[in-house]
C-alpha positions as CSV (number, residue, x, y, z in Angstrom):
1,M,61.2,108.0,83.3
2,A,62.0,111.6,84.5
3,G,64.4,110.2,87.2
4,T,66.1,108.0,84.6
5,C,66.7,110.8,82.2
6,L,67.9,113.0,85.1
7,L,70.4,110.4,86.2
8,L,71.6,109.6,82.7
9,G,72.0,113.4,81.9
10,G,73.9,113.8,85.2
11,L,76.2,110.9,84.4
12,L,76.9,112.4,81.0
13,G,77.6,115.9,82.5
14,F,79.9,114.2,85.1
15,L,81.9,112.5,82.4
16,F,82.3,115.8,80.4
17,G,83.2,117.8,83.5
18,I,85.8,115.5,85.1
19,P,89.0,117.7,85.7
20,R,92.2,116.4,84.2
21,S,95.0,115.6,86.5
22,L,98.5,117.0,85.7
23,Q,100.4,114.7,87.9
24,H,101.7,112.4,85.1
25,D,103.0,115.5,83.2
26,R,105.4,116.5,86.0
27,P,108.5,114.4,86.5
28,P,110.1,114.3,90.0
29,P,113.0,116.8,90.4
30,P,116.4,115.1,89.6
31,A,118.8,114.5,92.6
32,E,121.6,116.5,91.1
33,N,119.4,119.6,90.9
34,G,118.5,119.7,94.6
35,G,116.4,116.6,94.8
36,R,116.8,114.5,97.9
37,K,118.0,110.9,98.1
38,D,117.0,107.9,100.1
39,R,119.2,105.5,102.0
40,A,120.1,103.6,98.8
41,G,121.2,106.8,97.1
42,E,118.3,107.0,94.8
43,P,116.3,110.2,94.1
44,I,113.3,110.5,96.4
45,A,109.9,111.1,94.7
46,L,106.3,110.3,95.6
47,R,105.9,106.5,95.3
48,Y,102.4,106.7,94.1
49,G,99.8,109.1,92.7
50,A,96.0,109.4,92.3
51,N,94.3,106.8,90.0
52,T,93.5,108.6,86.7
53,N,91.6,105.7,85.0
54,L,88.3,107.6,85.3
55,E,89.9,110.6,83.6
56,Q,90.9,108.4,80.7
57,I,87.5,106.7,80.5
58,S,85.9,110.2,80.5
59,D,88.2,111.3,77.7
60,W,87.5,108.2,75.6
61,L,83.7,108.4,76.1
62,T,83.4,112.1,75.4
63,K,85.3,111.7,72.1
64,I,83.2,108.7,71.1
65,L,79.9,110.5,71.9
66,V,80.9,113.7,70.2
67,G,82.1,111.8,67.1
68,F,79.0,109.6,67.0
69,G,76.8,112.7,67.4
70,L,78.5,114.5,64.5
71,T,78.3,111.5,62.2
72,Q,74.6,110.7,63.1
73,I,73.3,114.3,63.6
74,E,70.7,113.9,60.8
75,K,69.3,110.7,62.4
76,I,69.2,111.9,66.0
77,P,65.6,113.4,65.6
78,S,64.3,110.2,64.3
79,Y,65.9,108.3,67.1
80,L,64.4,110.6,69.7
81,G,61.0,110.3,67.9
82,A,61.2,106.6,68.2
83,V,62.1,106.7,71.9
84,A,59.3,109.2,72.6
85,G,56.8,107.1,70.7
86,Y,57.8,104.0,72.7
87,F,57.4,105.7,76.1
88,G,54.4,107.8,74.9
89,T,52.2,104.7,75.0
90,F,52.6,104.5,78.7
91,L,51.4,108.0,79.2
92,G,48.0,107.5,77.6
93,T,46.5,106.6,74.2
94,G,45.9,110.2,73.2
95,A,47.7,112.0,70.3
96,H,50.0,113.9,72.7
97,G,51.5,111.0,74.6
98,D,54.7,111.0,72.5
99,K,55.1,114.8,72.8
100,I,54.8,114.6,76.6
101,A,57.4,111.8,76.6
102,M,59.7,113.9,74.4
103,T,59.3,116.9,76.7
104,I,60.1,114.8,79.8
105,I,63.2,113.3,78.1
106,L,64.7,116.5,76.9
107,F,63.9,118.6,80.0
108,F,65.2,116.2,82.6
109,A,68.2,115.0,80.5
110,T,69.2,118.6,80.0
111,C,68.8,119.5,83.6
112,G,70.7,116.4,84.7
113,F,73.6,117.2,82.2
114,L,73.9,120.8,83.5
115,F,73.7,119.7,87.1
116,G,76.2,117.0,86.7
117,Y,78.6,119.2,84.7
118,L,78.4,122.2,87.0
119,W,78.7,120.1,90.2
120,T,81.7,118.3,88.8
121,R,83.4,121.5,87.7
122,L,82.6,123.6,90.7
123,Y,82.9,121.1,93.6
124,L,84.6,117.9,92.5
125,A,87.8,119.7,91.4
126,G,88.2,121.3,94.8
127,E,87.6,118.0,96.6
128,L,90.2,116.2,94.4
129,T,92.7,119.0,95.1
130,R,92.1,118.8,98.8
131,A,92.6,115.0,98.6
132,D,95.8,115.4,96.7
133,I,97.1,118.0,99.2
134,T,96.4,115.6,102.0
135,T,98.2,112.8,100.2
136,V,101.2,115.0,99.5
137,T,101.3,116.3,103.1
138,E,101.3,112.8,104.4
139,A,104.1,111.8,102.0
140,V,106.2,114.8,103.0
141,R,105.6,114.1,106.7
142,A,106.7,110.4,106.1
143,L,109.8,111.7,104.2
144,E,110.7,114.1,107.0
145,D,110.4,111.3,109.5
146,A,112.6,109.0,107.4
147,Q,115.2,111.8,107.0
148,A,115.2,112.4,110.8
149,E,115.6,108.7,111.4
150,Q,118.5,108.6,108.8
151,A,120.1,111.6,110.5
152,D,120.1,109.6,113.8
153,I,121.6,106.6,112.1
154,D,124.3,108.7,110.4
155,A,125.2,110.5,113.7
156,R,125.5,107.1,115.5
157,A,127.7,105.7,112.7
158,L,130.1,108.7,112.8
159,A,130.1,108.6,116.6
160,L,131.0,104.9,116.8
161,T,133.7,105.3,114.1
162,N,135.3,108.1,115.9
163,Q,135.2,106.2,119.2
164,Y,136.6,103.1,117.6
165,L,139.5,105.0,116.0
166,N,140.4,106.6,119.3
167,I,142.6,104.0,120.9
168,E,142.2,105.5,124.3
169,T,138.4,105.1,124.3
170,H,136.8,102.3,126.2
171,H,134.9,100.2,123.7
172,S,132.9,97.8,125.9
173,K,129.6,99.6,125.1
174,F,129.5,98.4,121.5
175,T,131.0,95.5,119.5
176,V,132.7,95.5,116.1
177,E,129.6,94.0,114.6
178,E,127.5,96.9,115.9
179,L,130.0,99.3,114.4
180,K,129.8,97.5,111.0
181,A,126.0,97.5,111.1
182,A,125.9,101.2,111.8
183,I,128.3,102.0,108.9
184,I,126.3,99.8,106.5
185,A,123.0,101.6,107.5
186,S,124.5,105.1,107.1
187,S,123.9,107.3,104.1
188,P,126.3,107.5,101.1
189,S,127.6,111.0,102.2
190,V,128.4,109.7,105.7
191,K,130.1,106.6,104.2
192,V,132.4,109.0,102.3
193,Q,133.3,110.8,105.5
194,I,134.0,107.5,107.3
195,F,136.2,106.3,104.4
196,Y,138.4,109.4,104.5
197,L,138.6,109.3,108.3
198,A,139.7,105.6,108.2
199,S,142.1,106.0,105.3
200,S,143.7,109.0,107.0
201,T,144.1,107.0,110.2
202,R,145.6,104.1,108.3
203,S,148.1,106.2,106.3
204,D,149.3,108.0,109.4
205,N,149.9,104.9,111.5
206,W,151.3,102.1,109.4
207,R,155.0,102.7,109.6
208,E,155.9,102.5,113.4
209,P,155.2,99.3,115.3
210,A,153.8,101.3,118.2
211,D,151.2,102.9,115.9
212,K,150.0,99.7,114.2
213,P,147.3,98.7,116.8
214,L,145.5,101.9,115.9
215,M,146.0,101.3,112.1
216,E,144.5,97.8,112.6
217,R,141.3,99.3,113.9
218,T,140.6,100.5,110.3
219,I,140.2,97.0,109.0
220,P,136.6,96.3,110.1
221,I,135.7,99.8,108.9
222,F,136.9,99.1,105.4
223,Q,135.2,95.7,105.5
224,A,131.9,97.4,106.4
225,L,132.3,99.9,103.6
226,I,132.9,97.0,101.1
227,D,129.8,95.1,102.4
228,S,127.7,98.2,101.8
229,D,129.0,98.8,98.3
230,K,126.6,96.4,96.6
231,D,127.3,97.7,93.1
232,Q,131.1,97.5,93.6
233,R,131.8,101.0,92.5
234,F,134.6,102.0,94.9
235,H,137.9,100.2,94.4
236,A,139.6,102.4,97.1
237,N,137.7,100.4,99.8
238,H,139.4,97.2,98.7
239,G,142.8,99.0,98.2
240,Q,142.8,100.5,101.7
241,L,141.8,97.2,103.2
242,G,144.6,95.5,101.3
243,F,147.1,98.0,102.6
244,A,145.9,97.5,106.2
245,L,146.1,93.7,106.0
246,K,149.6,93.9,104.6
247,D,150.9,96.4,107.2
248,K,149.4,95.0,110.4
249,R,151.5,93.4,113.1
250,A,150.9,89.9,111.8
251,P,150.5,90.5,108.1
252,D,147.9,88.5,106.2
253,W,149.7,88.4,102.8
254,G,147.1,86.1,101.1
255,A,144.1,88.2,102.1
256,A,146.0,91.4,101.3
257,E,146.9,90.2,97.8
258,A,143.2,89.2,97.2
259,E,141.9,92.6,98.2
260,L,144.6,94.4,96.1
261,S,143.8,92.2,93.1
262,K,140.1,93.1,93.5
263,A,140.9,96.8,93.7
264,I,143.0,96.6,90.5
265,E,140.2,94.7,88.7
266,M,137.7,97.3,89.7
267,R,140.0,100.2,88.9
268,G,141.0,99.0,85.5
269,P,144.2,100.0,83.7
270,S,146.4,102.4,85.8
271,R,146.6,105.8,84.2
272,E,146.5,108.1,87.1
273,Q,149.5,108.7,89.4
274,G,149.0,107.2,92.9
275,W,147.0,104.1,92.0
276,E,150.2,102.2,91.0
277,L,150.6,101.6,94.8
278,Y,148.1,98.8,94.3
279,E,150.5,96.9,92.1
280,F,153.5,97.8,94.2
281,N,152.0,96.4,97.4
282,R,150.6,93.4,95.6
283,A,154.1,92.7,94.4
284,I,155.3,92.8,98.0
285,C,152.5,90.3,99.0
286,R,153.5,88.0,96.1
287,I,157.1,88.1,97.1
288,Q,156.3,87.3,100.7
289,L,154.1,84.4,99.7
290,D,156.8,82.9,97.4
291,P,158.4,79.9,99.2
292,E,161.5,80.2,96.9
293,F,162.1,83.8,98.2
294,R,161.7,82.7,101.8
295,A,164.3,80.0,101.1
296,G,166.7,82.6,99.5
297,R,166.4,81.2,96.0
298,E,165.3,82.6,92.6
299,S,161.6,82.5,92.0
300,A,159.9,80.2,89.5
301,T,159.3,81.7,86.0
302,D,155.6,82.3,86.4
303,Q,156.0,83.9,89.8
304,R,158.9,86.0,88.6
305,T,156.8,87.2,85.7
306,R,153.8,88.1,87.9
307,V,156.0,90.2,90.3
308,L,157.8,91.9,87.4
309,D,154.5,92.9,85.8
310,D,153.5,94.6,89.0
311,L,156.8,96.3,89.5
312,R,156.8,97.7,86.0
313,I,153.5,99.6,86.8
314,A,154.8,100.7,90.2
315,A,158.1,102.0,88.7
316,R,156.0,104.0,86.2
317,G,154.8,106.1,89.2
318,V,157.8,106.4,91.5
319,R,161.1,104.8,90.7
320,H,162.4,104.6,94.3
321,Y,159.8,101.9,95.1
322,L,162.3,99.5,93.7
323,A,164.8,100.2,96.5
324,V,162.3,99.2,99.2
325,E,162.6,95.9,101.0
326,P,161.8,93.1,100.2
327,V,161.6,94.3,96.6
328,K,165.3,95.2,96.5
329,T,166.4,91.8,97.8
330,W,164.0,90.0,95.4
331,L,165.4,91.9,92.4
332,A,168.9,90.9,93.4
333,L,168.0,87.2,93.9
334,N,166.2,87.1,90.6
335,K,169.0,89.0,88.8
336,A,166.3,91.4,87.3
337,K,167.8,94.0,85.0
338,D,166.5,97.6,84.7
339,A,165.4,96.9,81.1
340,E,163.0,94.2,82.4
341,I,161.3,96.8,84.6
342,D,161.6,99.9,82.4
343,P,162.2,99.1,78.7
344,A,162.6,102.8,78.0
């Protein structure tokens, strides 16, 4: 009976003394305020925390017990007397059996409560803290390992891209598929660097036939950037690929038109100067794909309308676009007036 009271008192003290964790009160730091990001560009935070179910149970039980004790405080002595009378019969048939039982119950239950409460407060909190520190340390170490691995992947992606865009470099050590895989696995910030490197190479080498082989090397790079853009957020990837397909030595007019149309769809209505190049280059692709134009005849009505719609947007940005071949020849064949392109 003494051992039972000691154990029950200790359990009650344990429940009252359980320290409350604060982990669910602290959100992870946002990425824009210095938080780090993972490979997918999402804020990095601990993926798990300590289980706090016991804390919640302790909170519920202590409130229930305190509430019950306050509402039944007048009846508690009679309950204790009944329990003492029940166990007192096992201690002898004398008049003091119930008093001895009451003494044992109160003494050992109180000792157990104090022991359980003080042990929980003095030792358990420290052990839980050490366990949490171990968990966080392991998580930080895993994060550092992942960042080091990502840094190696980023370095390789940049190295392969620079080698591939150097036309004098021997490329037998890696394939185009390896280059694409490295770009797709790189971090978002490195993808931005690769994009500007490829777009600069493309814009500097599309005019002269001797430079076009280097310009064509940007095509798989833009394709890899498009493949890695799962959310389709960056229309410039499609636009740059469309430019490269249109300007290569053997132009792929159909694929270029498709990429430029995708870029226009993702961009939305053109309101900023510069993006009207999408419509201008798509107009050139549509002109080159038109069999009537290749035969030296006026385009069909629907084709004529589609080309004029693109040229109106292009002329809104830079008027001299209309004097570029094959646009100039197409306008002459189709007897397009200035008012059709610029109503103002």
